[in-house]
TIFI-85200 format. One record per atom (N, C-alpha, C): residue in three letters; atom name; y, z, x; residue number from 1. Coordinates in pm, 1 decimal, always signed. Layout:
TIFI-85200
ALA	CA	Y	Z	X	NUM
...
This chain:
TIFI-85200
MET	N	+9773.3	+6391.0	+1703.2	1
MET	CA	+9808.9	+6506.9	+1626.2	1
MET	C	+9715.4	+6614.8	+1617.5	1
ASN	N	+9687.8	+6681.4	+1722.9	2
ASN	CA	+9584.7	+6793.5	+1719.7	2
ASN	C	+9468.9	+6761.0	+1675.2	2
GLY	N	+9419.1	+6626.9	+1730.9	3
GLY	CA	+9282.7	+6583.2	+1720.0	3
GLY	C	+9244.4	+6561.1	+1562.5	3
ARG	N	+9344.2	+6552.3	+1475.6	4
ARG	CA	+9327.6	+6533.9	+1323.3	4
ARG	C	+9347.3	+6391.0	+1290.7	4
LYS	N	+9268.5	+6343.2	+1223.9	5
LYS	CA	+9298.8	+6192.0	+1193.3	5
LYS	C	+9375.8	+6179.7	+1056.6	5
THR	N	+9460.1	+6093.7	+1037.7	6
THR	CA	+9521.6	+6092.8	+915.6	6
THR	C	+9482.3	+5962.9	+845.1	6
ARG	N	+9417.1	+5981.3	+720.1	7
ARG	CA	+9365.3	+5860.0	+648.1	7
ARG	C	+9462.8	+5826.5	+532.7	7
ARG	N	+9478.4	+5709.0	+513.5	8
ARG	CA	+9562.4	+5667.3	+401.2	8
ARG	C	+9469.2	+5580.0	+320.3	8
GLY	N	+9469.1	+5613.0	+183.5	9
GLY	CA	+9379.7	+5526.5	+113.8	9
GLY	C	+9424.2	+5411.0	+71.0	9
ASN	N	+9377.8	+5310.6	+10.5	10
ASN	CA	+9438.7	+5180.1	-29.0	10
ASN	C	+9517.8	+5216.8	-167.1	10
TYR	N	+9510.7	+5320.2	-223.6	11
TYR	CA	+9578.4	+5356.3	-342.2	11
TYR	C	+9732.5	+5391.1	-308.5	11
ILE	N	+9766.1	+5411.8	-193.9	12
ILE	CA	+9921.4	+5413.3	-150.6	12
ILE	C	+9984.3	+5305.4	-93.3	12
GLN	N	+10087.1	+5264.0	-160.4	13
GLN	CA	+10149.5	+5154.1	-122.1	13
GLN	C	+10282.7	+5160.2	-58.6	13
THR	N	+10303.0	+5057.1	+6.9	14
THR	CA	+10473.6	+5075.7	+60.8	14
THR	C	+10542.1	+4957.4	+39.7	14
ASP	N	+10668.8	+4991.9	+8.9	15
ASP	CA	+10767.2	+4879.3	-26.5	15
ASP	C	+10833.3	+4834.4	+88.1	15
PRO	N	+10901.8	+4720.6	+98.0	16
PRO	CA	+10966.8	+4654.5	+215.3	16
PRO	C	+11059.3	+4769.2	+277.2	16
LYS	N	+11101.4	+4850.0	+213.3	17
LYS	CA	+11213.8	+4951.7	+274.8	17
LYS	C	+11127.1	+5083.3	+341.0	17
GLY	N	+10990.5	+5078.1	+326.1	18
GLY	CA	+10918.7	+5184.9	+402.9	18
GLY	C	+10881.2	+5301.9	+316.4	18
ARG	N	+10936.1	+5288.1	+175.9	19
ARG	CA	+10882.9	+5411.8	+84.8	19
ARG	C	+10744.4	+5392.7	+19.7	19
THR	N	+10673.6	+5493.0	+17.9	20
THR	CA	+10540.5	+5504.7	-48.6	20
THR	C	+10550.9	+5514.3	-175.8	20
TRP	N	+10461.3	+5468.0	-256.2	21
TRP	CA	+10439.5	+5491.7	-394.7	21
TRP	C	+10290.7	+5464.7	-436.0	21
ILE	N	+10242.8	+5525.4	-564.4	22
ILE	CA	+10120.3	+5491.0	-612.2	22
ILE	C	+10132.1	+5436.3	-738.5	22
ASP	N	+10056.4	+5349.8	-771.5	23
ASP	CA	+10062.6	+5278.2	-894.5	23
ASP	C	+9974.0	+5366.5	-995.7	23
TYR	N	+10046.7	+5408.2	-1107.9	24
TYR	CA	+9986.5	+5482.9	-1211.7	24
TYR	C	+9893.2	+5410.3	-1301.2	24
LYS	N	+9908.8	+5268.6	-1304.1	25
LYS	CA	+9834.5	+5179.8	-1376.6	25
LYS	C	+9697.3	+5141.2	-1327.9	25
ASN	N	+9682.9	+5182.3	-1199.7	26
ASN	CA	+9570.9	+5122.5	-1128.5	26
ASN	C	+9478.5	+5249.5	-1150.1	26
VAL	N	+9389.5	+5247.5	-1280.3	27
VAL	CA	+9313.3	+5349.2	-1316.7	27
VAL	C	+9173.8	+5362.1	-1225.1	27
ASP	N	+9112.6	+5258.8	-1189.5	28
ASP	CA	+8997.3	+5257.5	-1106.7	28
ASP	C	+9016.1	+5350.3	-957.9	28
GLU	N	+9135.1	+5325.5	-923.3	29
GLU	CA	+9162.1	+5402.0	-777.7	29
GLU	C	+9194.6	+5523.4	-818.6	29
LEU	N	+9281.4	+5578.4	-917.8	30
LEU	CA	+9309.6	+5697.1	-957.8	30
LEU	C	+9184.4	+5778.8	-1001.1	30
ARG	N	+9083.6	+5715.9	-1054.0	31
ARG	CA	+8956.2	+5780.5	-1107.0	31
ARG	C	+8888.4	+5834.3	-971.2	31
ARG	N	+8892.6	+5762.8	-854.6	32
ARG	CA	+8837.9	+5797.8	-735.4	32
ARG	C	+8884.3	+5943.0	-684.8	32
LEU	N	+9019.1	+5966.3	-706.0	33
LEU	CA	+9076.6	+6095.1	-677.2	33
LEU	C	+9070.9	+6194.3	-757.4	33
MET	N	+8976.2	+6202.1	-863.2	34
MET	CA	+8959.8	+6306.0	-947.6	34
MET	C	+8798.5	+6331.2	-956.3	34
THR	N	+8777.9	+6465.2	-1012.2	35
THR	CA	+8625.4	+6503.1	-1006.2	35
THR	C	+8584.3	+6437.9	-1138.0	35
PRO	N	+8448.8	+6460.2	-1151.9	36
PRO	CA	+8396.0	+6386.3	-1282.9	36
PRO	C	+8435.8	+6448.3	-1418.9	36
ASN	N	+8480.8	+6591.5	-1390.3	37
ASN	CA	+8539.2	+6670.3	-1508.0	37
ASN	C	+8676.1	+6651.0	-1531.4	37
GLY	N	+8754.5	+6559.9	-1445.9	38
GLY	CA	+8890.8	+6529.6	-1450.6	38
GLY	C	+8997.8	+6616.4	-1385.1	38
LYS	N	+8944.5	+6679.2	-1285.3	39
LYS	CA	+9034.0	+6749.7	-1192.4	39
LYS	C	+9080.5	+6681.3	-1074.6	39
ILE	N	+9216.9	+6696.3	-1033.3	40
ILE	CA	+9256.5	+6624.0	-914.8	40
ILE	C	+9200.8	+6693.1	-790.2	40
TYR	N	+9140.1	+6614.8	-695.7	41
TYR	CA	+9083.9	+6652.2	-591.3	41
TYR	C	+9187.9	+6732.4	-475.3	41
SER	N	+9152.1	+6821.1	-409.3	42
SER	CA	+9228.1	+6873.9	-307.0	42
SER	C	+9292.1	+6787.8	-205.7	42
ARG	N	+9413.5	+6830.8	-127.9	43
ARG	CA	+9444.3	+6757.9	-17.1	43
ARG	C	+9342.0	+6744.8	+93.2	43
LYS	N	+9271.6	+6842.5	+117.0	44
LYS	CA	+9168.5	+6868.7	+216.2	44
LYS	C	+9061.5	+6745.5	+195.8	44
ARG	N	+9037.5	+6759.1	+60.9	45
ARG	CA	+8930.3	+6639.1	+27.0	45
ARG	C	+8958.8	+6497.6	+54.1	45
LEU	N	+9099.3	+6466.9	-13.3	46
LEU	CA	+9145.9	+6334.4	+3.6	46
LEU	C	+9191.8	+6306.5	+138.6	46
GLY	N	+9240.4	+6401.4	+223.3	47
GLY	CA	+9300.4	+6363.3	+347.3	47
GLY	C	+9440.7	+6310.7	+353.2	47
THR	N	+9529.4	+6370.0	+247.6	48
THR	CA	+9656.6	+6319.5	+233.3	48
THR	C	+9761.1	+6430.5	+277.6	48
THR	N	+9872.8	+6377.3	+300.3	49
THR	CA	+9975.0	+6466.5	+321.3	49
THR	C	+10031.9	+6539.6	+199.3	49
SER	N	+10106.2	+6655.3	+221.8	50
SER	CA	+10146.2	+6722.9	+103.2	50
SER	C	+10239.5	+6612.4	+22.1	50
ASN	N	+10326.7	+6531.5	+72.9	51
ASN	CA	+10403.8	+6453.1	+16.5	51
ASN	C	+10324.6	+6371.0	-61.1	51
ASP	N	+10233.6	+6307.6	-6.1	52
ASP	CA	+10162.9	+6195.1	-65.8	52
ASP	C	+10060.5	+6268.7	-184.2	52
GLN	N	+10012.5	+6390.0	-160.5	53
GLN	CA	+9945.5	+6456.2	-274.8	53
GLN	C	+10023.0	+6462.2	-401.5	53
ARG	N	+10169.1	+6518.4	-364.6	54
ARG	CA	+10232.4	+6515.9	-496.9	54
ARG	C	+10268.4	+6387.9	-564.2	54
LYS	N	+10261.9	+6289.8	-477.8	55
LYS	CA	+10270.2	+6153.9	-537.2	55
LYS	C	+10147.3	+6110.6	-637.8	55
VAL	N	+10026.9	+6173.3	-544.3	56
VAL	CA	+9899.2	+6125.4	-633.6	56
VAL	C	+9901.4	+6220.4	-764.3	56
ALA	N	+9922.4	+6331.9	-752.8	57
ALA	CA	+9932.5	+6416.3	-871.6	57
ALA	C	+10025.1	+6373.9	-987.6	57
LYS	N	+10132.0	+6316.0	-959.1	58
LYS	CA	+10248.6	+6252.8	-1052.0	58
LYS	C	+10179.1	+6136.1	-1093.9	58
ALA	N	+10119.7	+6056.5	-1029.6	59
ALA	CA	+10061.9	+5926.0	-1081.8	59
ALA	C	+9954.8	+5958.4	-1170.3	59
ILE	N	+9862.4	+6066.3	-1149.9	60
ILE	CA	+9751.9	+6102.2	-1242.0	60
ILE	C	+9819.4	+6145.2	-1371.2	60
LYS	N	+9908.2	+6240.4	-1357.4	61
LYS	CA	+9982.8	+6306.4	-1477.9	61
LYS	C	+10039.9	+6194.2	-1559.8	61
ARG	N	+10112.5	+6094.5	-1492.2	62
ARG	CA	+10161.1	+5966.6	-1576.3	62
ARG	C	+10064.0	+5894.6	-1645.8	62
ALA	N	+9956.0	+5857.4	-1563.7	63
ALA	CA	+9848.3	+5790.2	-1635.7	63
ALA	C	+9774.9	+5852.5	-1774.7	63
ARG	N	+9765.0	+5994.5	-1739.6	64
ARG	CA	+9732.2	+6088.7	-1863.9	64
ARG	C	+9826.4	+6061.0	-1963.1	64
PHE	N	+9937.8	+6085.8	-1949.6	65
PHE	CA	+10030.1	+6074.6	-2058.2	65
PHE	C	+10024.0	+5940.5	-2136.4	65
MET	N	+10013.5	+5837.6	-2068.4	66
MET	CA	+10014.6	+5716.2	-2127.0	66
MET	C	+9881.9	+5682.7	-2170.2	66
ALA	N	+9791.2	+5765.4	-2176.8	67
ALA	CA	+9642.0	+5760.7	-2224.8	67
ALA	C	+9567.8	+5653.3	-2149.2	67
LEU	N	+9584.7	+5634.5	-2013.4	68
LEU	CA	+9493.1	+5548.7	-1949.9	68
LEU	C	+9397.8	+5643.5	-1854.6	68
LEU	N	+9420.7	+5758.8	-1853.5	69
LEU	CA	+9318.0	+5853.6	-1820.4	69
LEU	C	+9308.6	+5964.7	-1901.7	69
PRO	N	+9182.1	+6025.5	-1907.1	70
PRO	CA	+9170.2	+6157.2	-2003.4	70
PRO	C	+9219.8	+6281.8	-1922.8	70
TYR	N	+9258.2	+6371.5	-2002.3	71
TYR	CA	+9284.5	+6516.7	-1964.5	71
TYR	C	+9164.7	+6565.6	-1900.2	71
THR	N	+9065.7	+6559.6	-1986.5	72
THR	CA	+8935.4	+6638.2	-1950.6	72
THR	C	+8837.5	+6534.8	-1968.6	72
ASP	N	+8713.3	+6565.7	-1924.8	73
ASP	CA	+8590.0	+6482.4	-1954.3	73
ASP	C	+8511.8	+6554.4	-2069.2	73
GLY	N	+8431.4	+6467.4	-2143.0	74
GLY	CA	+8353.9	+6529.2	-2244.2	74
GLY	C	+8231.5	+6596.2	-2196.3	74
THR	N	+8217.9	+6635.2	-2068.4	75
THR	CA	+8128.2	+6705.6	-2026.4	75
THR	C	+8153.0	+6869.4	-2015.8	75
LEU	N	+8263.1	+6904.4	-2046.7	76
LEU	CA	+8293.2	+7047.4	-2020.4	76
LEU	C	+8224.5	+7124.5	-2129.2	76
């Protein structure tokens, strides 16, 4: 695909029907997808597709809502 490598992190899981999903309860993996200040890394940095990036954002926002992740870090 145009010399571009597609990387999938181990945070993206697949069910038997082939659908991908990201576990919002897996806080250690989600923290790797965020800056130290709590922002979500870009698609280019993570190497995800646009569809997977939406799933990453939704999982992080769910984890924030459930108080598993902070909205911002105390270093701001």
